[in-house]
SEBAZA-674089 format. One record per residue: residue in one letter; x, y, z of N, C-alpha, C in turn. Coordinates in steps of 0.02 Angstrom, whole numbers, plus 32768, in hexadecimal, padded with zeros to 4 digits. Layout:
BEGIN
REC   residu    nxx    nyy    nzz   caxx   cayy   cazz    cxx    cyy    czz
REC        A      X      Y      Z      X      Y      Z      X      Y      Z
...
END
This chain:
BEGIN
REC   residu    nxx    nyy    nzz   caxx   cayy   cazz    cxx    cyy    czz
REC        L   802A   7FC5   8000   8000   8000   8000   802D   803E   8000
REC        K   8014   8072   7FDF   803D   80AF   7FDB   8036   80D9   8019
REC        H   806E   80F4   802F   8070   8121   8068   806B   8168   804D
REC        P   804A   8196   8071   8044   81DB   8058   8087   81FD   804A
REC        D   80BE   81E5   8069   80FF   8204   805C   8121   81E9   801D
REC        G   80FF   81BC   7FF9   811A   819F   7FBC   8137   815A   7FC4
REC        G   8142   8145   8001   815C   8102   800D   8125   80CE   800B
REC        H   8135   8093   8023   8105   805C   8025   8102   803D   806A
REC        V   80C7   8024   807B   80BF   7FFB   80B7   80AC   7FB6   809D
REC        F   80D4   7F85   80AE   80C9   7F41   8096   8091   7F1F   80BD
REC        S   806D   7EF5   809B   8034   7ED3   80BA   8048   7EAC   80F9
REC        T   8085   7E92   80FA   809C   7E6C   8134   80A0   7E98   8173
REC        E   80A9   7EDA   8169   80AC   7F08   81A3   8067   7F12   81C1
REC        L   8032   7F06   819A   7FEE   7F10   81B1   7FCA   7ECF   81C1
REC        S   7FDB   7E9A   819D   7FB4   7E5C   81A4   7FBA   7E3D   81E9
REC        V   7FF5   7E3D   8206   7FFC   7E1E   8248   7FD5   7E44   827E
REC        P   7FDD   7E87   8284   7FB6   7EA9   82B8   7F6A   7EA6   82AD
REC        I   7F54   7EA6   826E   7F0C   7EA1   8261   7EF4   7E5A   8270
REC        R   7F19   7E29   8258   7F06   7DE3   8262   7EFF   7DD2   82AC
REC        D   7F28   7DF2   82D6   7F29   7DE2   831D   7EF4   7E06   8346
REC        I   7ECB   7E2F   8326   7E95   7E52   8349   7E5D   7E1F   8357
REC        P   7E49   7E18   8395   7E14   7DE8   83A5   7DD2   7DFA   8383
REC        G   7DB0   7DC7   836A   7D6D   7DD1   834E   7D6A   7DD6   8302
REC        I   7DA4   7DD8   82E1   7DA4   7DDC   8298   7DA9   7D97   827A
REC        R   7D79   7D85   8250   7D7C   7D45   822D   7DA1   7D4C   81EB
REC        Q   7D92   7D83   81C6   7DB2   7D90   8187   7DAF   7DDC   817B
REC        Y   7DDF   7DF5   8154   7DE0   7E3D   8146   7DFE   7E49   8101
REC        Q   7DF1   7E84   80E8   7E11   7E9B   80AA   7E1B   7EE6   80B0
REC        V   7E56   7EFE   809E   7E67   7F45   80A0   7E6D   7F5D   8058
REC        Q   7E48   7F92   8048   7E4E   7FB1   8006   7E62   7FFA   8010
REC        Q   7E9A   800C   7FF2   7EAF   8052   7FF5   7E89   8078   7FBF
REC        T   7E62   80AB   7FD4   7E39   80D1   7FA6   7E57   8115   7F95
REC        A   7E86   812B   7FBE   7EAC   816A   7FB3   7EEC   8162   7FDC
REC        L   7F1B   818F   7FD3   7F5A   8189   7FF8   7F4F   8187   8043
REC        D   7F1C   81A9   805A   7F10   81AD   80A2   7ECD   818E   80B7
REC        Q   7EAF   8166   808B   7E6E   8149   809C   7E6B   80FF   808A
REC        F   7E4C   80D9   80B6   7E48   8090   80B0   7E02   8078   80C0
REC        L   7DEC   8047   809A   7DAD   8025   80A8   7DBF   7FE0   80C2
REC        V   7DA7   7FCF   80FD   7DB5   7F8E   811B   7D73   7F68   811E
REC        R   7D71   7F32   80F8   7D37   7F05   80F9   7D46   7ECF   812D
REC        I   7D16   7EC1   8157   7D22   7E93   818F   7CE8   7E62   8195
REC        I   7CF9   7E23   819F   7CC9   7DF1   81B5   7CDC   7DE3   81FE
REC        A   7CAE   7DF1   822A   7CBC   7DE9   8272   7CA6   7DA4   828A
REC        Q   7CC8   7D8C   82BD   7CB2   7D50   82DF   7C73   7D61   8307
REC        Q   7C4A   7D30   8312   7C0D   7D3B   8338   7C1E   7D56   837E
REC        G   7BFB   7D8B   8392   7C05   7DA9   83D3   7C41   7DD7   83D8
REC        A   7C61   7DE6   83A0   7C9C   7E11   83A0   7C8A   7E59   83B3
REC        N   7CB8   7E7A   83D3   7CAF   7EC0   83E6   7CC5   7EEC   83AB
REC        K   7C96   7F01   8382   7CA6   7F26   8345   7CC7   7F6A   8354
REC        N   7CB3   7F8A   838A   7CD3   7FCB   839B   7D1C   7FC1   83AD
REC        A   7D2B   7F8C   83D2   7D70   7F7E   83E4   7D99   7F6C   83A6
REC        I   7D7C   7F47   8377   7D9F   7F36   833A   7DAE   7F75   8312
REC        E   7D7D   7FA1   830B   7D88   7FDF   82E5   7DBE   800A   8306
REC        T   7DBE   800F   8347   7DF0   8035   836B   7E36   8018   8360
REC        S   7E3B   7FD6   8365   7E7C   7FB5   835D   7E97   7FBD   8316
REC        I   7E6C   7FB4   82E4   7E81   7FBC   829F   7E94   8005   8292
REC        G   7E6E   8034   82AB   7E7F   807A   82A4   7EC4   808A   82BF
REC        M   7ED6   806C   82F8   7F18   8077   8315   7F4F   805A   82E9
REC        V   7F42   8021   82C9   7F74   8003   829B   7F82   8033   8261
REC        F   7F4C   804F   8245   7F55   807C   820C   7F74   80BF   8220
REC        T   7F64   80D7   825B   7F84   8114   8273   7FCF   8109   827C
REC        Q   7FE1   80D0   8297   8028   80C0   82A2   804E   80BC   8260
REC        H   8030   80A0   822C   8054   8095   81ED   804B   80CC   81BA
REC        F   8013   80F1   81BD   8005   8124   818A   7FFD   816A   81A5
REC        G   8000   8172   81E7   7FFC   81B4   8206   7FB7   81C5   821F
REC        A   7FB4   81F9   8248   7F77   820D   826A   7F40   8225   823A
REC        N   7F53   8239   81FD   7F21   8252   81CE   7F01   821A   81A4
REC        S   7F16   81DD   81AE   7EF8   81A6   8187   7EAF   819C   819D
REC        R   7E86   818C   816C   7E3F   8180   817A   7E2E   8138   8168
REC        V   7E0A   8118   8196   7DF8   80D2   818C   7DAC   80CE   818F
REC        L   7D8F   80B3   815A   7D47   80A6   8157   7D3C   805C   815F
REC        F   7D07   8048   8180   7CFA   8002   818E   7CBB   7FEA   816B
REC        D   7CBE   7FAE   814F   7C86   7F8F   812D   7C7E   7F49   814A
REC        W   7C4E   7F41   8176   7C42   7F02   8197   7C18   7ED6   8169
REC        R   7C30   7E99   815C   7C11   7E6F   8129   7C08   7E28   8141
REC        D   7BDD   7E04   811D   7BD6   7DBC   8128   7C04   7D96   80F9
REC        E   7C19   7DB7   80C3   7C43   7D98   8091   7C6E   7DCF   8071
REC        I   7CAC   7DBF   8062   7CD8   7DEF   8040   7CDC   7DD9   7FF7
REC        P   7CCD   7E06   7FC8   7CCD   7DF2   7F82   7D12   7DDF   7F69
REC        R   7D13   7DB0   7F3D   7D51   7D99   7F1D   7D5E   7DC6   7EE0
REC        L   7D9C   7DC7   7ECA   7DAE   7DEC   7E8E   7D94   7DC7   7E50
REC        A   7D9B   7DE5   7E17   7D80   7DCA   7DD9   7D93   7D81   7DCD
REC        G   7DCF   7D6E   7DDA   7DE6   7D2A   7DCF   7DD3   7CFA   7E07
REC        G   7DAC   7D12   7E38   7D98   7CE8   7E71   7DCA   7CE9   7EAA
REC        K   7DFD   7D12   7EA4   7E32   7D15   7ED6   7E1F   7D44   7F0F
REC        Y   7E32   7D30   7F4C   7E29   7D5B   7F86   7E6A   7D7E   7F95
REC        M   7E67   7DC0   7F9F   7EA3   7DE6   7FB1   7E95   7E0C   7FF2
REC        E   7EC5   7E08   8020   7EBF   7E2D   805F   7ECA   7E77   8055
REC        F   7EF7   7E8A   8025   7F09   7ECF   801B   7F03   7EE1   7FD1
REC        I   7EE1   7F19   7FC5   7ED9   7F33   7F81   7EF2   7F7A   7F81
REC        G   7F26   7F87   7F5B   7F44   7FC9   7F59   7F22   7FF7   7F28
REC        L   7F3D   8034   7F22   7F22   8065   7EF2   7F2C   804D   7EAB
END
């Protein structure tokens, strides 16, 4: 994913802290602008969605700065790409 300063943040820098957040069954991050991200999430039953959003927001603030914006899309299913492939991270 592109960083606003022109550099890159590799998916491995984000996947571990996001994966380790309790209550997430599956997720997908789509970068929609240099400072904006859409995070699609399938939550485990009974998950604390507010806590998940707070934790993910902190991950993005740490890696992309305080001006990064994260939008959340809670789903029952995350759509596959045209070829049927699932991707955790979709860049610009």
